[in-house]
C-alpha positions as a Markdown table, in Angstrom:
| # | Residue | x | y | z |
|---|---|---|---|---|
| 1 | Met | 179.6 | 172.1 | 84.3 |
| 2 | Gln | 176.7 | 173.0 | 81.9 |
| 3 | Glu | 179.0 | 175.4 | 80.0 |
| 4 | Leu | 181.7 | 172.6 | 79.7 |
| 5 | Phe | 179.0 | 170.3 | 78.2 |
| 6 | Gln | 178.0 | 172.9 | 75.7 |
| 7 | Ile | 181.6 | 173.6 | 74.7 |
| 8 | Thr | 182.2 | 169.9 | 74.2 |
| 9 | Ile | 179.1 | 169.6 | 72.0 |
| 10 | Ile | 180.3 | 172.6 | 69.9 |
| 11 | Leu | 183.8 | 171.1 | 69.4 |
| 12 | Ile | 182.5 | 167.6 | 68.5 |
| 13 | Ser | 179.9 | 169.0 | 66.1 |
| 14 | Ser | 182.4 | 171.3 | 64.5 |
| 15 | Phe | 184.9 | 168.5 | 64.0 |
| 16 | Leu | 182.2 | 166.4 | 62.3 |
| 17 | Ala | 181.0 | 169.3 | 60.2 |
| 18 | Ile | 184.5 | 170.0 | 58.9 |
| 19 | Glu | 184.9 | 166.4 | 57.9 |
| 20 | Ala | 181.4 | 166.3 | 56.3 |
| 21 | Ser | 182.2 | 169.6 | 54.4 |
| 22 | Lys | 185.3 | 168.0 | 52.9 |
| 23 | Lys | 183.3 | 165.0 | 51.7 |
| 24 | Leu | 180.6 | 167.2 | 50.2 |
| 25 | Ala | 183.3 | 169.6 | 48.7 |
| 26 | Ile | 181.8 | 172.7 | 50.3 |
| 27 | Pro | 183.6 | 175.4 | 52.3 |
| 28 | Ala | 184.3 | 174.2 | 55.8 |
| 29 | Val | 183.0 | 177.4 | 57.3 |
| 30 | Val | 179.5 | 176.6 | 56.0 |
| 31 | Gly | 179.5 | 173.3 | 57.9 |
| 32 | Gln | 180.6 | 175.1 | 61.1 |
| 33 | Leu | 177.9 | 177.8 | 60.6 |
| 34 | Leu | 175.2 | 175.2 | 60.1 |
| 35 | Val | 176.4 | 173.5 | 63.4 |
| 36 | Gly | 175.2 | 176.5 | 65.3 |
| 37 | Ile | 171.7 | 176.2 | 63.8 |
| 38 | Ile | 171.5 | 172.4 | 64.4 |
| 39 | Ile | 172.7 | 172.3 | 68.0 |
| 40 | Gly | 171.3 | 175.8 | 68.9 |
| 41 | Pro | 167.9 | 176.8 | 70.3 |
| 42 | Ser | 166.2 | 176.7 | 66.9 |
| 43 | Leu | 166.6 | 172.9 | 66.5 |
| 44 | Leu | 168.2 | 170.5 | 69.0 |
| 45 | Asn | 168.4 | 173.1 | 71.8 |
| 46 | Leu | 171.6 | 171.7 | 73.1 |
| 47 | Val | 173.6 | 174.9 | 73.2 |
| 48 | His | 172.5 | 178.4 | 74.3 |
| 49 | Gln | 174.0 | 181.8 | 74.3 |
| 50 | Ser | 175.8 | 182.4 | 77.6 |
| 51 | His | 178.4 | 184.8 | 78.9 |
| 52 | Ile | 181.1 | 182.1 | 78.7 |
| 53 | Ile | 180.2 | 181.0 | 75.2 |
| 54 | His | 180.0 | 184.7 | 74.1 |
| 55 | Phe | 183.4 | 185.5 | 75.6 |
| 56 | Leu | 185.1 | 182.5 | 74.0 |
| 57 | Ala | 183.5 | 183.3 | 70.6 |
| 58 | Glu | 184.8 | 186.9 | 70.9 |
| 59 | Leu | 188.3 | 185.5 | 71.5 |
| 60 | Gly | 187.8 | 183.3 | 68.5 |
| 61 | Val | 187.0 | 186.1 | 66.1 |
| 62 | Ile | 189.8 | 188.3 | 67.6 |
| 63 | Leu | 192.4 | 185.4 | 67.0 |
| 64 | Leu | 191.0 | 184.7 | 63.5 |
| 65 | Met | 191.5 | 188.3 | 62.4 |
| 66 | Phe | 194.9 | 188.4 | 64.1 |
| 67 | Leu | 195.9 | 185.3 | 62.1 |
| 68 | Ala | 194.6 | 187.0 | 58.9 |
| 69 | Gly | 196.8 | 190.0 | 59.7 |
| 70 | Leu | 199.8 | 187.8 | 60.2 |
| 71 | Glu | 199.2 | 186.1 | 56.8 |
| 72 | Ala | 198.4 | 189.3 | 54.9 |
| 73 | Asp | 200.9 | 190.7 | 52.5 |
| 74 | Leu | 201.4 | 194.4 | 53.5 |
| 75 | Ala | 203.0 | 195.2 | 50.1 |
| 76 | Leu | 199.8 | 193.9 | 48.3 |
| 77 | Leu | 197.6 | 195.8 | 50.7 |
| 78 | Arg | 199.4 | 199.1 | 49.9 |
| 79 | Lys | 199.5 | 198.4 | 46.2 |
| 80 | Tyr | 195.7 | 197.8 | 46.1 |
| 81 | Leu | 194.7 | 200.5 | 48.6 |
| 82 | Lys | 192.7 | 202.6 | 46.1 |
| 83 | Pro | 190.5 | 199.7 | 44.8 |
| 84 | Ser | 190.0 | 198.6 | 48.4 |
| 85 | Leu | 188.7 | 202.0 | 49.5 |
| 86 | Ala | 186.5 | 202.2 | 46.4 |
| 87 | Val | 185.0 | 198.8 | 47.1 |
| 88 | Ala | 184.5 | 199.7 | 50.8 |
| 89 | Val | 182.8 | 203.0 | 50.0 |
| 90 | Ser | 180.5 | 201.6 | 47.3 |
| 91 | Gly | 179.8 | 198.6 | 49.6 |
| 92 | Val | 178.4 | 201.0 | 52.2 |
| 93 | Val | 176.7 | 203.6 | 50.1 |
| 94 | Ile | 174.7 | 201.2 | 47.9 |
| 95 | Pro | 173.3 | 199.0 | 50.7 |
| 96 | Val | 172.4 | 202.0 | 52.9 |
| 97 | Gly | 170.7 | 203.8 | 50.0 |
| 98 | Leu | 168.8 | 200.8 | 48.6 |
| 99 | Phe | 167.7 | 199.4 | 51.9 |
| 100 | Tyr | 166.6 | 202.9 | 53.1 |
| 101 | Leu | 164.5 | 203.3 | 50.0 |
| 102 | Val | 162.9 | 199.9 | 50.1 |
| 103 | Ile | 162.1 | 200.1 | 53.8 |
| 104 | Lys | 160.6 | 203.6 | 53.5 |
| 105 | Leu | 158.4 | 202.3 | 50.6 |
| 106 | Met | 157.2 | 199.5 | 52.9 |
| 107 | Gly | 155.9 | 202.1 | 55.2 |
| 108 | Tyr | 158.5 | 202.1 | 58.0 |
| 109 | Asp | 159.7 | 205.3 | 59.7 |
| 110 | Val | 163.0 | 207.0 | 58.8 |
| 111 | Asn | 165.0 | 205.6 | 61.8 |
| 112 | Thr | 164.0 | 202.0 | 61.0 |
| 113 | Ala | 164.8 | 202.5 | 57.3 |
| 114 | Met | 168.2 | 204.0 | 58.1 |
| 115 | Phe | 169.0 | 201.2 | 60.6 |
| 116 | Tyr | 168.3 | 198.5 | 58.0 |
| 117 | Gly | 170.8 | 200.3 | 55.7 |
| 118 | Ile | 173.5 | 200.4 | 58.4 |
| 119 | Val | 173.0 | 196.7 | 59.3 |
| 120 | Phe | 173.6 | 195.6 | 55.7 |
| 121 | Ala | 176.4 | 198.1 | 55.1 |
| 122 | Ala | 178.6 | 196.0 | 57.5 |
| 123 | Thr | 180.8 | 193.2 | 56.1 |
| 124 | Ser | 182.0 | 190.2 | 58.1 |
| 125 | Val | 185.6 | 189.9 | 57.1 |
| 126 | Ser | 186.1 | 186.9 | 59.4 |
| 127 | Ile | 183.9 | 184.6 | 57.4 |
| 128 | Thr | 185.6 | 185.6 | 54.2 |
| 129 | Val | 189.1 | 185.3 | 55.7 |
| 130 | Glu | 188.3 | 181.7 | 56.7 |
| 131 | Val | 187.4 | 180.8 | 53.1 |
| 132 | Leu | 190.4 | 182.6 | 51.7 |
| 133 | Gln | 192.7 | 180.8 | 54.1 |
| 134 | Glu | 191.1 | 177.4 | 53.3 |
| 135 | Tyr | 191.7 | 177.9 | 49.6 |
| 136 | Lys | 195.1 | 179.6 | 50.0 |
| 137 | Arg | 193.8 | 182.9 | 48.5 |
| 138 | Val | 194.8 | 185.5 | 51.2 |
| 139 | Gln | 198.1 | 186.5 | 49.5 |
| 140 | Thr | 196.5 | 187.3 | 46.1 |
| 141 | Lys | 195.5 | 190.7 | 44.7 |
| 142 | Ala | 191.8 | 189.8 | 45.1 |
| 143 | Gly | 192.5 | 188.7 | 48.7 |
| 144 | Ala | 194.4 | 191.9 | 49.4 |
| 145 | Val | 191.5 | 194.0 | 48.1 |
| 146 | Ile | 188.9 | 192.1 | 50.1 |
| 147 | Leu | 190.9 | 192.4 | 53.3 |
| 148 | Gly | 191.5 | 196.1 | 52.9 |
| 149 | Ala | 188.0 | 196.8 | 51.8 |
| 150 | Ala | 186.4 | 194.7 | 54.6 |
| 151 | Val | 188.4 | 196.4 | 57.3 |
| 152 | Ala | 187.6 | 199.9 | 55.8 |
| 153 | Asp | 184.0 | 198.9 | 55.5 |
| 154 | Asp | 183.8 | 197.9 | 59.2 |
| 155 | Ile | 185.4 | 201.3 | 60.2 |
| 156 | Ile | 182.8 | 203.2 | 58.1 |
| 157 | Ala | 179.9 | 201.1 | 59.4 |
| 158 | Val | 181.1 | 201.7 | 63.0 |
| 159 | Leu | 181.3 | 205.5 | 62.5 |
| 160 | Leu | 177.8 | 205.5 | 60.9 |
| 161 | Leu | 176.4 | 203.5 | 63.8 |
| 162 | Ser | 178.0 | 205.8 | 66.4 |
| 163 | Phe | 176.5 | 208.8 | 64.7 |
| 164 | Phe | 173.1 | 207.2 | 64.3 |
| 165 | Val | 172.9 | 206.0 | 67.9 |
| 166 | Ala | 174.1 | 209.4 | 69.3 |
| 167 | Thr | 171.6 | 211.4 | 67.2 |
| 168 | Asn | 168.8 | 209.2 | 68.4 |
| 169 | Lys | 169.6 | 209.5 | 72.1 |
| 170 | Gly | 168.6 | 213.2 | 72.1 |
| 171 | Ser | 170.2 | 216.3 | 73.4 |
| 172 | Gly | 173.6 | 216.4 | 75.2 |
| 173 | Ser | 175.1 | 213.7 | 73.0 |
| 174 | Asn | 176.7 | 215.8 | 70.2 |
| 175 | Ser | 179.9 | 216.6 | 72.2 |
| 176 | Asp | 180.2 | 212.9 | 73.2 |
| 177 | Leu | 179.9 | 211.9 | 69.6 |
| 178 | Leu | 182.6 | 214.4 | 68.5 |
| 179 | Phe | 185.0 | 213.1 | 71.2 |
| 180 | Gln | 184.3 | 209.5 | 70.3 |
| 181 | Met | 185.0 | 210.1 | 66.6 |
| 182 | Ile | 188.2 | 212.1 | 67.4 |
| 183 | Gly | 189.3 | 209.1 | 69.5 |
| 184 | Gln | 188.5 | 206.7 | 66.7 |
| 185 | Leu | 190.5 | 208.7 | 64.2 |
| 186 | Leu | 193.5 | 209.0 | 66.6 |
| 187 | Phe | 193.3 | 205.2 | 67.1 |
| 188 | Leu | 193.5 | 204.6 | 63.4 |
| 189 | Leu | 196.6 | 206.9 | 63.2 |
| 190 | Phe | 198.1 | 204.9 | 66.1 |
| 191 | Leu | 197.5 | 201.6 | 64.3 |
| 192 | Ile | 199.5 | 202.9 | 61.3 |
| 193 | Ala | 202.4 | 203.8 | 63.7 |
| 194 | Leu | 202.0 | 200.4 | 65.3 |
| 195 | Val | 202.6 | 198.6 | 62.0 |
| 196 | Lys | 205.4 | 200.8 | 60.9 |
| 197 | Tyr | 207.4 | 201.7 | 64.0 |
| 198 | Ile | 206.1 | 200.4 | 67.4 |
| 199 | Val | 205.9 | 196.6 | 67.0 |
| 200 | Pro | 209.2 | 196.2 | 65.0 |
| 201 | Ala | 210.8 | 198.3 | 67.8 |
| 202 | Ile | 209.3 | 196.1 | 70.5 |
| 203 | Tyr | 210.6 | 192.9 | 68.9 |
| 204 | Arg | 214.1 | 194.4 | 68.5 |
| 205 | Leu | 214.2 | 195.4 | 72.2 |
| 206 | Thr | 213.0 | 191.9 | 73.4 |
| 207 | Phe | 215.3 | 190.0 | 71.0 |
| 208 | Lys | 217.7 | 188.9 | 73.8 |
| 209 | Ile | 215.2 | 188.2 | 76.5 |
| 210 | Asp | 215.2 | 184.5 | 77.3 |
| 211 | His | 211.6 | 183.4 | 78.1 |
| 212 | Phe | 209.5 | 180.3 | 77.3 |
| 213 | Glu | 207.4 | 181.0 | 74.1 |
| 214 | Lys | 208.4 | 184.7 | 74.5 |
| 215 | Asp | 207.5 | 185.7 | 70.9 |
| 216 | Ser | 204.0 | 184.2 | 70.9 |
| 217 | Phe | 203.3 | 185.4 | 74.4 |
| 218 | Leu | 204.2 | 188.9 | 73.3 |
| 219 | Ala | 202.2 | 188.6 | 70.1 |
| 220 | Leu | 199.0 | 187.6 | 72.1 |
| 221 | Leu | 199.6 | 190.5 | 74.5 |
| 222 | Ile | 199.8 | 193.0 | 71.6 |
| 223 | Cys | 196.8 | 191.4 | 69.9 |
| 224 | Phe | 194.5 | 191.5 | 73.0 |
| 225 | Ser | 195.7 | 195.0 | 73.9 |
| 226 | Met | 194.8 | 196.4 | 70.4 |
| 227 | Ala | 191.5 | 194.6 | 70.5 |
| 228 | Leu | 190.7 | 196.1 | 73.9 |
| 229 | Leu | 191.9 | 199.6 | 72.8 |
| 230 | Ala | 189.6 | 199.3 | 69.7 |
| 231 | Thr | 186.5 | 198.6 | 71.8 |
| 232 | Thr | 187.4 | 201.4 | 74.2 |
| 233 | Val | 187.2 | 203.9 | 71.4 |
| 234 | Gly | 183.9 | 202.4 | 70.2 |
| 235 | Met | 185.3 | 200.3 | 67.3 |
| 236 | Ser | 185.2 | 196.6 | 66.5 |
| 237 | Ala | 187.8 | 194.5 | 68.3 |
| 238 | Val | 188.7 | 192.8 | 65.1 |
| 239 | Ile | 190.1 | 196.0 | 63.6 |
| 240 | Gly | 192.7 | 196.2 | 66.5 |
| 241 | Ser | 193.6 | 192.5 | 66.3 |
| 242 | Phe | 193.9 | 192.6 | 62.5 |
| 243 | Phe | 196.4 | 195.5 | 62.6 |
| 244 | Ala | 198.3 | 193.8 | 65.5 |
| 245 | Gly | 198.7 | 190.7 | 63.3 |
| 246 | Leu | 199.7 | 192.9 | 60.3 |
| 247 | Ala | 202.4 | 194.6 | 62.4 |
| 248 | Ile | 203.8 | 191.3 | 63.8 |
| 249 | Gly | 203.7 | 189.7 | 60.4 |
| 250 | Gln | 206.3 | 192.1 | 59.2 |
| 251 | Thr | 208.8 | 190.9 | 61.8 |
| 252 | His | 211.2 | 188.0 | 61.4 |
| 253 | Lys | 209.1 | 186.0 | 63.8 |
| 254 | Gly | 205.8 | 186.3 | 62.0 |
| 255 | Glu | 205.7 | 182.9 | 60.4 |
| 256 | Glu | 206.7 | 181.1 | 63.6 |
| 257 | Ile | 204.1 | 183.0 | 65.6 |
| 258 | Met | 201.4 | 182.3 | 63.1 |
| 259 | His | 202.1 | 178.5 | 63.3 |
| 260 | Glu | 202.0 | 178.4 | 67.1 |
| 261 | Ile | 198.9 | 180.5 | 67.6 |
| 262 | Ser | 196.9 | 179.0 | 64.7 |
| 263 | Glu | 197.0 | 175.5 | 66.3 |
| 264 | Leu | 195.3 | 176.6 | 69.5 |
| 265 | Ser | 192.9 | 179.0 | 67.8 |
| 266 | Tyr | 191.6 | 176.4 | 65.3 |
| 267 | Met | 191.3 | 173.7 | 67.8 |
| 268 | Phe | 189.3 | 175.6 | 70.3 |
| 269 | Phe | 188.3 | 179.3 | 70.0 |
| 270 | Ile | 187.5 | 179.6 | 66.3 |
| 271 | Pro | 185.0 | 176.7 | 66.1 |
| 272 | Ile | 183.1 | 178.2 | 69.1 |
| 273 | Phe | 183.0 | 181.6 | 67.2 |
| 274 | Phe | 181.5 | 180.1 | 64.0 |
| 275 | Ala | 178.9 | 178.0 | 65.9 |
| 276 | Ser | 177.9 | 181.0 | 68.1 |
| 277 | Ile | 177.0 | 183.1 | 65.0 |
| 278 | Ala | 173.8 | 181.1 | 64.4 |
| 279 | Leu | 172.7 | 180.8 | 68.1 |
| 280 | Pro | 170.5 | 183.9 | 68.0 |
| 281 | Leu | 168.5 | 182.3 | 65.2 |
| 282 | Lys | 164.8 | 181.5 | 65.8 |
| 283 | Phe | 162.3 | 180.3 | 63.3 |
| 284 | Asp | 159.3 | 182.0 | 65.0 |
| 285 | Gly | 157.3 | 183.7 | 62.3 |
| 286 | Leu | 159.5 | 182.4 | 59.5 |
| 287 | Leu | 156.7 | 181.2 | 57.3 |
| 288 | Ala | 154.6 | 184.4 | 57.8 |
| 289 | Asn | 157.6 | 186.6 | 56.7 |
| 290 | Leu | 159.1 | 184.1 | 54.2 |
| 291 | Gly | 158.6 | 186.4 | 51.2 |
| 292 | Ile | 160.2 | 189.4 | 52.9 |
| 293 | Ile | 163.1 | 187.3 | 54.2 |
| 294 | Ile | 163.9 | 185.9 | 50.7 |
| 295 | Phe | 163.6 | 189.4 | 49.1 |
| 296 | Phe | 165.9 | 191.0 | 51.8 |
| 297 | Thr | 168.4 | 188.1 | 51.5 |
| 298 | Ile | 168.6 | 188.6 | 47.7 |
| 299 | Leu | 169.0 | 192.4 | 48.2 |
| 300 | Ala | 171.6 | 191.8 | 50.9 |
| 301 | Val | 173.7 | 189.6 | 48.5 |
| 302 | Leu | 173.4 | 191.9 | 45.4 |
| 303 | Thr | 174.1 | 195.2 | 47.2 |
| 304 | Lys | 177.6 | 193.9 | 48.1 |
| 305 | Leu | 178.3 | 191.5 | 45.2 |
| 306 | Leu | 177.6 | 193.9 | 42.4 |
| 307 | Pro | 179.4 | 197.0 | 43.7 |
| 308 | Gly | 182.5 | 195.0 | 44.5 |
| 309 | Tyr | 182.4 | 193.3 | 41.1 |
| 310 | Leu | 181.9 | 196.6 | 39.2 |
| 311 | Val | 184.6 | 198.5 | 41.1 |
| 312 | Ala | 187.1 | 195.7 | 40.6 |
| 313 | Lys | 186.3 | 195.6 | 36.9 |
| 314 | Gly | 186.8 | 199.4 | 36.8 |
| 315 | Phe | 190.3 | 198.8 | 38.2 |
| 316 | Asn | 191.0 | 196.3 | 35.3 |
| 317 | Phe | 190.7 | 193.1 | 37.4 |
| 318 | Ser | 189.7 | 190.0 | 35.5 |
| 319 | Lys | 186.1 | 188.8 | 35.6 |
| 320 | Met | 186.9 | 186.0 | 38.1 |
| 321 | Asp | 189.0 | 188.2 | 40.4 |
| 322 | Ser | 186.2 | 190.8 | 40.2 |
| 323 | Leu | 183.6 | 188.2 | 41.2 |
| 324 | Thr | 185.9 | 187.1 | 44.1 |
| 325 | Val | 186.1 | 190.7 | 45.3 |
| 326 | Gly | 182.3 | 191.1 | 45.2 |
| 327 | Ala | 181.7 | 187.7 | 46.8 |
| 328 | Gly | 184.2 | 188.5 | 49.5 |
| 329 | Met | 182.1 | 191.4 | 50.6 |
| 330 | Val | 178.7 | 189.6 | 50.8 |
| 331 | Ser | 179.0 | 188.0 | 54.3 |
| 332 | Arg | 177.5 | 190.0 | 57.1 |
| 333 | Gly | 178.1 | 187.6 | 60.0 |
| 334 | Glu | 179.0 | 188.8 | 63.5 |
| 335 | Met | 179.4 | 192.5 | 62.6 |
| 336 | Ala | 175.8 | 192.9 | 61.4 |
| 337 | Leu | 174.5 | 190.8 | 64.3 |
| 338 | Ile | 176.3 | 193.1 | 66.8 |
| 339 | Ile | 174.7 | 196.2 | 65.1 |
| 340 | Asp | 171.3 | 194.4 | 65.2 |
| 341 | Gln | 171.7 | 193.7 | 68.9 |
| 342 | Ile | 172.7 | 197.4 | 69.6 |
| 343 | Gly | 169.6 | 198.5 | 67.7 |
| 344 | Leu | 167.4 | 196.3 | 69.9 |
| 345 | Ala | 169.1 | 197.4 | 73.1 |
| 346 | Glu | 168.8 | 201.1 | 72.2 |
| 347 | Lys | 165.1 | 200.5 | 71.2 |
| 348 | Leu | 165.8 | 201.6 | 67.7 |
| 349 | Ile | 164.0 | 198.6 | 66.3 |
| 350 | Thr | 161.3 | 196.2 | 67.5 |
| 351 | Ser | 161.9 | 192.5 | 68.5 |
| 352 | Gln | 160.1 | 191.4 | 65.3 |
| 353 | Val | 162.4 | 193.5 | 63.1 |
| 354 | Tyr | 165.4 | 192.2 | 65.1 |
| 355 | Ser | 164.3 | 188.5 | 64.4 |
| 356 | Thr | 163.8 | 189.2 | 60.7 |
| 357 | Leu | 167.2 | 190.8 | 60.4 |
| 358 | Val | 168.9 | 187.9 | 62.3 |
| 359 | Ile | 167.5 | 185.4 | 59.8 |
| 360 | Val | 168.6 | 187.5 | 56.7 |
| 361 | Ile | 172.1 | 188.1 | 58.2 |
| 362 | Ile | 172.6 | 184.4 | 58.8 |
| 363 | Leu | 171.3 | 183.4 | 55.3 |
| 364 | Ser | 173.6 | 185.9 | 53.6 |
| 365 | Thr | 176.5 | 184.7 | 55.7 |
| 366 | Val | 175.9 | 181.0 | 54.7 |
| 367 | Ile | 175.4 | 181.9 | 51.0 |
| 368 | Ala | 178.6 | 184.0 | 50.8 |
| 369 | Pro | 181.2 | 181.2 | 51.0 |
| 370 | Phe | 179.5 | 179.3 | 48.2 |
| 371 | Ile | 179.7 | 182.3 | 45.9 |
| 372 | Leu | 183.3 | 182.9 | 46.9 |
| 373 | Lys | 184.3 | 179.3 | 46.2 |
| 374 | Lys | 182.6 | 179.4 | 42.8 |
| 375 | Ser | 184.6 | 182.5 | 41.9 |
| 376 | Phe | 187.9 | 180.7 | 42.5 |
| 377 | Lys | 187.0 | 178.4 | 39.5 |
């Protein structure tokens, strides 16, 4: 019953945080992120990371990205594919290069420097999606660029991480890496076919089947299957769920399915996901490393904000839309935390480096929604 108590605490706290965020006129996701810090081990110590909390949080981010796919405008995504890819590539190259240079100058080895770069190359599209949905900005050209760029960014970051981990494991891993990358590329081709042919065909075939909540049941089945397949080939589950939502959103049942699934997701799974992001946070050694943490946080924000802004301006976006695109790429969230955890598990970084990275990741994640909201004005 301990897990049930912790889930209840998360849900009550998230509800209060959303109401408080409305009163304070700040993005609701900020309140939900702060909940994890307040009720987590770093302060009140009421909620801890556990297998059940972690699993429910994973379902939350999968459903959040599935809903983002359902709401996304495929025509806009296609129209702004070039700026999306340009934002994604610049949003990987700049953080990797600058963090590598800075960490090397601080006296760390090549592996640690490269790992810092990969961590801050990642973008948490889920945090940005929540803000875009809250302010009704998903179906805009800036929203389309952010979604396209963030998904492409995650794919590039996963490929970089796969290569980095494999090369640091020593001999015998090159063939495994090649097979994994081939599998990931084939999966991406399959996702394109899923959107264009497979899902529309499935819904045409099941049109006459009489089953309670058939369409939503089928949608969840496709969502979880794609998320599972994505993790099987070594990619993020959110990539699979986003494309599943994108495919289903093109069918005549898309809007109805989005309404039904969003109710359950936002009542239960998504609040647990947002609260869980801050649970790894610990304030041990915070004061001793405060200067470094502030510097890294500023660098983390600028290495995503400026490339996104400049690329969007280069594609003739307005100043505010360009700022929105740059701000939408700042959040690191769960993607960077996952990479950080992999680095610790593979002994690529020390526990001290891990703790510093966690604090910087969460700070940049909390800051991002404020910049994004400011850009809407």
